[in-house]
N, C-alpha and C positions, 0 to 999 in steps of 0.2 A: 368588815369582820368586826364583831363586837369583842370587847375585853373579856366578857364572860366565856365566849367560845375559846379564846386563847388560853384561858386557864385550864381548859379541858385537855389540852395537848400534853401527853405525858412527857415530862422533861427528860431528855437523854434517851428516849425510847428509840430503838433501832427500827428499821422498816418492819411493818406488820404484814403478815401473810394470812389471807382469808381463803381457805381451800375447801374442797368438798366435791362430791360427784356431780355430774351434770344433772340439772333439775333440782338440786338441793336448795337453791336460792342464795348461793354465796355472793353473786354479783349485787343483788339487792341489799344484802347485809353490808357489803363493802361500801356501798353508797351511803347508807344510813350511818355507818361508823365514821366515814370521812366527814360527814356533816356534823355529827355529834362531837367529834374531836376539834373541828374548826380548821386548823392549819394542816390540811391533808389533801392529797391528790391520789388518784388511782392509776396504777401501772398494770396493764394486762399481762398475764402469763399464759395466754391462750395462743395456740399455734395458728388458728384460723381467723380470729377476729381482726387480724392485721389487714385483711383484704377489703379493698373498695368493692362496690357493686354487689356485695354479698352479705349485707348486715342481717337479713332475716334468717337465712339458712345457717349462718354462723352464730346466731343468737347473740349478736353484738349488743353492747349497751344501747338503750334507746336514746333518742335525741333528748328527751326529757331528763334522763339520768345524766347525760353528758353536760346538760345545762346546769344541773344541780351541783355536780362535782366534775372537775376537769379530769379527763381520762387520757392516758398515754398509750401508745402502741396499738391503737385501734383505727382501722380504716385508712391506712396510709400506703399500702402496697397494692400493686396491680395483681390480679389473679394469675397473670402469666409468670409472676416471680416466685421463686422458691423461698420459703421461710426456713430458717435453720436455728436449732436450739441454741447453739453456741453464740451466733451473732445476735439472736434475740436477747440472750442474757447480757451481752456486752451493751446493747442499746439500753436495756433496763437499768444496768448499773450506772451508766452515764446519766440517765434521767434521775435516778435515785440520788446520786451524788449532788446534782444540781438542785434538787428539791431540798435536800438537807442543808446545803449551803445557804439556801434562801429561807431557812427556818421552817420549812414544810416537812410534814411526815409522809413518807411514801407508804401507800397501802397497796400491796400486790394481791391480785386475785385472778384465778383461772384454773383450768383443770388439765392442762397438758403436762403429764408427768415429768418428762425429761426437761422441758422448758422450765418448769418449777424447780426441779432439782439443780439445774445449772445456776439459777438465780439464788437459791437458798444456800447451796453448799459449794458453789464454785464450779467452773467448767472442768469436766472430767479430764484427767491426763491420759485417758485411754487413747489408743491409736485411732487416727481418723479413718473414715470409711475408704475402702478400696473398690473401685468400680467393677473390676473384673470378678473379684471374690463376691461382691454383693450380687452381681448378676447370676453367678453360679448358685448361690444360696437361695436367691429368690425363685429359681427354677425348681427347687425341691419342694415336696409336700411338707406340711407341718409335721406329720408323723416322722418323716425322714430327718427333718431338722432336729426334732426333739431327741431322736435316737442318737444322732451324731453328737449333739450337745452333751447328753448323758455319758457317752463314752469318753469325751474329752475332759469334761468338768462336771461330775455328778452333783457336787455341792452348788456350783453356779446354776445348774439347771433347776435344782430344787428351789433356789431363791428367785427364779424367774417366772413370770406369768406365762405358762406354756400354752395358753389358749390364744395368746396374742402373737401372731406370726412376725409382726414388725419387731417386737421386743426380742423374740427368739433369734431372729436373723442378726440383729445388731449385737446382742450379747455373745452369740457364737462367733461373729466376726471379730469381736474384741479378743476373745480367747485364742482364736487362730492367729490373728495378726500380732498380738502381743506376746504370745508364747507363754502366758501365765494365766492362772485361774482367775475367774471374774472377781473373786474376793480380794485379790491383790489390788485391783484398780479401785474397787469400792472402798477399800480401807483408806484410800487417799483423799476421801471427801473431807472438807474442812467443816468446822462447826456451823450450825445454821446462822444465816445472816441476821436473823431477828426472830421475835416470837411468832408462832404460827398457830392458827386455830382451824379446826375442821368441822364443818357443819354436818351433823350426823342425823339422819332421819330413818324411821322405820322403813324397811324395804317395800312393804305393801303401799305405804303412803307415797314413797318416792316413785313407785311405778305409776300411781294415779297422776302425780304431778307431771311425769314424763309424757303420759298419754295426752293430758290436757295441753301441754306445751306443743306437742306435735300438731294437734288440731289448730292451735292458735297460730303457729307458723304458717300453716296453709291458708288460714283466713286472712292473714296479714299480707300474703302475696309471695310466698316462697316459690310457688310454681312459676309465676310470671318472672320472678327474679332469676331463676335458673334458666328459663327459656331465653331470657335476654343475653345469657352467656353463650348461647349456641354459636359455634364458629370461633370461639375464643380458645386458644391453645392453653388450657389451664395447666399450671405447674403441677409437679408431683405432689407438692404439699396441698395446694388448693383442691386438687382432685380427691383428696382423702377427707374433705369436710363431711362431717356426719350428716346424713340425710340427702346429700347431693346425688349419689348414685340411684337412690330410690326415686327421687323426683325425675331424674333422667329416664328411668324405666317407665314411669308414668307417661312422660311426654312421648315415648316411643310406643305407647299402647300396651305395654306389658303388665300394667297394674291399673286397677280401677281407682277412683278417688278414695273410696273407703279402704281398699287394700293399701293404698299409699300411706294413709295415716297410721295404719297398723304396722306397716313395714318400717316406717321411721321410728315409731315407738319401740319396736322390737330391737332395732339396731342401737337405739339410745340406751335401752335397758342393759343390753350386752356390754356396751361401752362403760356404763355406770358401774356395772359389776366389776369390770377390770380396774376401774378407778378406785373402788372401795378396797380391793385387794391391795393395791399399791399404797393407798393412804393408811391402811392399818399397819403397814410395815414402818411408817414414818413415826417413830416413837417420840419425836420432838414436838409433835402437834398436840394441842390441847383440844379434846373433843368438846363441841358445843351441841348438846342434845336439843333438837328442834321438834316440838310437838305440832300437831295440826293447827292449834290455835295461836301459835307463836308468830308474831309479826316480825318482819325484818328489823324493825326498830327495837323490839324487845331483845332479839338476839344480839344486835349491835350494842345494846346497853350492857348485856352480860359480858361481852368482850371488853368494852371500855372499862368496866369495873375491874377486870382482871389485869388490865394494862396499868392501872394506877398504882 
C-alpha cells in the first residue's frame, strides 16, 4: 500500500454505505471506492451472497473483484443454512469493528433492505417472529393481509410496501405481537452508523442493465449452477434468491431459454422497483446520479470527494 493511497483515507470517517437497486452498479462502485481510498475493505449487506455454490445466481462479487479488494460475508454459508438479518448485522458489526481497529475503512454494499437497516440503524427492538402467527399470516392472500393491516394500523400500512408480501407479513406480525403501531418501533431506530450514498439511474436505463445482466448470468452458467443444487434442501432464505425459481422452472421444462431470460429480468425489475421505493424513504442517503456514460470509477470519485 502506497503512502499516497493512505492519504486518501478520510480521517475519522465512519463506515461508508454504497447502496442502490439491483443492477445499478453499486458493487462495482464499492470496489472502485475501496481501491481509491486505499485502506478499505468491503462488507456485504446482501442476504443471498453469503451462500457457497451460488455465486452466479446471487450475483456475488467476481473472483477478480475479490482479488482487487477483500470482501467479507460472501460465500461462507451452505445453501442449507438460513440467513438472518439480525445475525448478519452482528457479524457485520464485528468485522467492521475489527477493520476500524486495524486502521481500515469498512465499505458496506448490498441491496437487502432489512439487512442494511439493521447494520445502519441498529437491530430493531421489535418483537421476534412467532412461528404459529407467521404460518397463519403466510396462509392469507396479500389482499387479506393488507386489509387486516389497515384495520390495525392504517399509518403503518401506508408506510409499508404493500406489494411485498414478506414485508407486509413481518410488519403486521410486529403490530400484532407488540401491541403497538409500527411507528412506535420505527421511532426507536438510532442514527445512521455512517455516511450513505445511493446510486440512482434512470428507470429505462436500469431496465436495460437488468436485461443485460440476466442474459450474462445465463451465459456464465446460472442454469448449470442451479442444476447442481438439485437434491439439496435449500434453506428458506436461499430459496428466495432472485432468479432461482425461474431457473428451476426452466429445468422442469416450464420455460424456454428465451422465456427464462425474460422471466428473470421481469422478476429483477419488480424487485428493483421495491428497492427504489425503500431507498427513497431513506432520507439519510446522498443520491449519486449515474448516467449511461459514467464509469464505476467516475462515480467512486464523486463519492470520495464528498467524503473528504
